[in-house]
N, C-alpha and C positions, 0 to 999 in steps of 0.2 A: 632848265628851270631851277631855281633854287629849293633844296629840301626844306620843307616846313615840317611842324609838328603835325601829328595825325588831326589833332583837335582843331587846329586852325584850317587845315586842309578840307576837312569834313565840313565845318561851317561855311568856308568859302564856296564849296561845290554847291551846299543847299542855296545860298544866297544868289549864287550865279544861275541856278535853275530858275529860282522865282523871278529873277530880273531880266531873263533872256528876251531880247528883243532884236537883236541882231547877231548873227552865227558869223563864223568864219567866211571869207569871200571865196567864191567858187571861181576857179579859171575858165576862161572861154572853152578850152577842151574838155572840160568836164560836163558840159551839157550833152545830154543825149535824149532822144525821144522816150517818154515815158518814164523818166526819172533821172536822179543824177547819177554821174560816174563815181564808182568808189575810188578814192585817192590812190593812185598808184604806189604812193610812197608806204602805204599801210602793208606791213609785213603778212605773208602767208602764215597760218598756223603751223606749228611744230609740235606734233604729239609728243608726250613724255611717257614714261613706263611706269606701271603700278598704280594706274587709276581705277580705282572702282567704288562702290558703295551706293548710296541713295541721295537723291537731290529733291527737294520739295519746293515748289513755286506756287506762292498765293497772292492774288493782287489783281492789278488792272485787266479788264475785259479787252482794252485797245491792244494791248501786248499780248493777248492769250494766242493768237495765232504765231506770232513772232516767237514766242517762248516755245511753242510746239516744234516750229521748224527749226530752231536752234538747239532744241533738245534732241530732234531727230539727227541732225547734222553732227553733232558732239558725240552722240552714241555710235555712229559710224568709225570714230576713232577708239570709243571706250565702250564696247558692248556690254561689259560687266557692270556699267552704271545703270541704275534704275532711277527714271525721271518722273516725276508726277507733276502735272501742271493744272492749276485751278484759276480761273479767271473771272470772278465775280464783281470786280470793282476795285478801284485803288484803296478805298477805304477798309477793305479786308486785310491789306498787306500788313497795315501796322500791328494790329494784334496778333496776328499770326507770327509776325517776327518777335514780339514782346513773350508769347506764350511758348515759343521754340517749336511751333508746328511747321514753319517754314524756314529754308536756308535763304530763299531769295523772296522779295517782296517787290515785284514790278509795279510800277505807279506812272500814271499819265500825268501827274502833276506833283510838284514837290510836296514834301510833308508839311503839314501845318505845324505850327509853333506849340500847339497843345499836344500833338502826336509825337512830335520829338522829345517834349517833356516827358510825356509817359515812358517812352524808350529810355530816357536817360534816367528817370527815378528808379527804373528797374536793373539798369547795368552800371550807371555810373560814368556813362560816356555816350555820345551821340551816335545814331547809325550813320553809315556810310553810304552815300548815294553815288551812283555810277551812271552816267549818261551813255545809253547804248544806241542812240539814233536821234533823229529830229522828226518832228511831224507838223503839218499845218492842219490846225482845227478848222474844218471847212464848213460853210453853209451850203447845204445841198438844196436844188430845186429838181423838179422834173425836167429831163431833157428837152422837153418842147417849151419850156418856160423860157420867154425871150428877156427877162430882166437882165439890164447890163452890168449893174453895180449897184452897190448899198454901202452907205456910210456905217460905221459902229454903232451911232446913234439911232440909224434907222432899223438896224439889227435889234438893237435894244428895245425899239418901239413895237418891233413884231414879236418878239419873244418875251418881254418883261411887262409885269404889272405895274413896275414902280417907274421906269422911265427916267432913271438916273442919268442917262446920257444927255437929256436935256432935249430931246425931239418934241415938236410943238404939238404933236398928236399921236393918239394910239393908232398903230397900223394893223387893220383887219382884213383890208382887201388890197388886191393886187394894184388897183389903181392909184392908191396912195403911195405905193413904191414907184410909180411913174408909167405903169403899164395902161396901153389903150386898148380901144376895141373890145373883143370877145373877153379880154382878160380884166378889164376894168373893175367889175362888178363882181368878180370871183373872190369869194372869202379865201383866207389863208388857213390852211390846216397844218398845225404845227406838230412835229415830233421831235422828242429829245431823249436824253439818258435819265435814269434814276439817280437819285441822290448818291448812292452808293459810288458813282462813278467818278473817276479822276476828270472825265471829260465834261461831266456835269458841273465839277467845281471850278474848273479853268473857263469854261464858258461863261459861268456866274460871274467869275473875278474879273474877267476881261471884255467880255462883249456886253454884258449886262450892268457894268459898272458898280459890282456888287449888289446890283438890285434883286428882287424877287421874279421867279418865272411865273408867267400867267398859268392859272388854273387851266387852262384848255390845252396846255403843251401835254401830248400824249407821252408819257414816260415808258421807256423801252429798257429791257434788261442787257441789251447787246447794241454795239455800234451797228453790226452789219443789218439788223432788224430795222433800224432807223433808214438806213440808207434803202433797203428793198421797200420800205411803205412809201417813201418819198418816190421810188421809181414807179410805184403802182398808183400813185395820185397825182395828177397834173397840178392840182392846186396847192400842193404840200411844199412846205420848206422844213429842213431839220439840220441839225448838226452833229458832226461825226469827225474822226480823225481822217486824213486824206487816204490812208491805206485801204479803206473801205470803199472807196468810189468805184463804181460800175458803169458799165454803157447805158444804164437807164436814167442816169442823173448826170447834172453838170453843177461845176462850183460857180459860186457867185464872186467876182472880183470885189474885194473890200477896200474902203479908203478909211483911214484914221478919223476924218472929219470932212466936212463939207467943202473945204478949200483944199484938200489934199487929192492927189491922184489914186485911183483905185488900181489894186493888184491882185493878180490871181494867185491862187495857192499852188505855186510852182516851186520846185526846189531852189531854183535861181532867186526867186523872191524871198524865200525863207533865209538863205545864206547871207543875202544882203539886207536883211531886216526890213524889207519893203513890205512885205506881207504881215499885217498886223497881229495875227492870230498864231503865231509860230511857237514852238514849245519844245524842250527836250524830253524824250522818253527816258525813264529812269528805272534801275534797278536797286533797290535798298537791300543792303547787307549788314548783319551784326558783326562788325570786326573790332575786337578789343585792341586799344592802342599797344603797339609793341609786340603783337602776336600775329602770326600767320593764319590767313583761312586755311580751311581743310582743302588739301590738295584737288579734290574734285571741284570744289566750288571755285577755286583759283584758277584752273584749267578752264573751267567753262567760261569765266570772264576773258580769260585769253583767247578763247575761241570766238566770242561774239565780237572783240574788238580786233580780230583779225580781218585780214582780206576776205576769207570765206563767210565769215560771221556777218561782215557789213554788206556782201552781196547778197545775204538773204534778206537784210533790211530792205534794200532796193527791190528783191524779187516780191516781197510782201507790200510794196507801194509805198515805203517810207522813205526817208532821206537818210543816207550815211552820214557818218561823223567825218571829220577832216582828220589828217594825221596829228595835227597838233593837239586835237582834243583827245585822240586815242592814248597818245604819249601822256598826257596830263593824267587821265584817269588810271592808268596802268602804273605810273609811279604811285598814285595815292593808294592802289592795292598792295603795292609792294613796300610802302613806307611803314 
């Protein structure tokens, strides 16, 4: 890949993250039950000497468990590194980076233009975004719910007060989503994330067509809570990252529109771009042009983008990067 200036690279990464609809293709032998297989071409992590210090991570709740698992794996190589992880929502990452309270800003959505501007106003350059995995933002229902599929317009009519997706009516009962019998007249209980969450923002942007949530959506501070509440309520529907799926819920296959085929939130469908709510998981970092990252932060990224790091991504229920993506982000960090 041709070297580019850091500014162009950072901007391209941010745009790519915003526009992501189709990831790299997954080979047939990459499929495995329960998740995607880590690309065999991704190299194992090779520790270096002299790594110590403190690393602080503030940001996404979706990435909170991943950041904790990565920090634990990283500290097995570097026990003298102290790691602090706080996950209260993607919105908290930006001010933490600007104020110097965090070295890492995990986000389950790309930074907004006004957030990038605030960062650039403070430092004179843009933040660097590093993709560390992929996620399928799923619509979850109770495991006994027989709904076969939904279009994005139907999802919008279920969760949104504005129905910018153009569906003909507000959907408040499961019968309006095609269910019969005992399910037909059951009302839909709605669960979602709070406004500090990147998951909230991504769902609003892509599933609600930038519309407004219904006031009846019961907002939760964490993704795991959303999934737990759906598993306990057979009438419920909620949205969350695929990494929080449990045996008590099922994901609903989604179609881009009424004339399109519906696809479930599987790794293969995310890699191919067939699943309509795929997204990159990102970590933002303050990297000045022409300057190296602190060695502890640099090595943490190298660990996350290694075979071991991407195996953790799979273990936590998310989707690993392909080798070509890993190479791109490693080059950006070294550029």
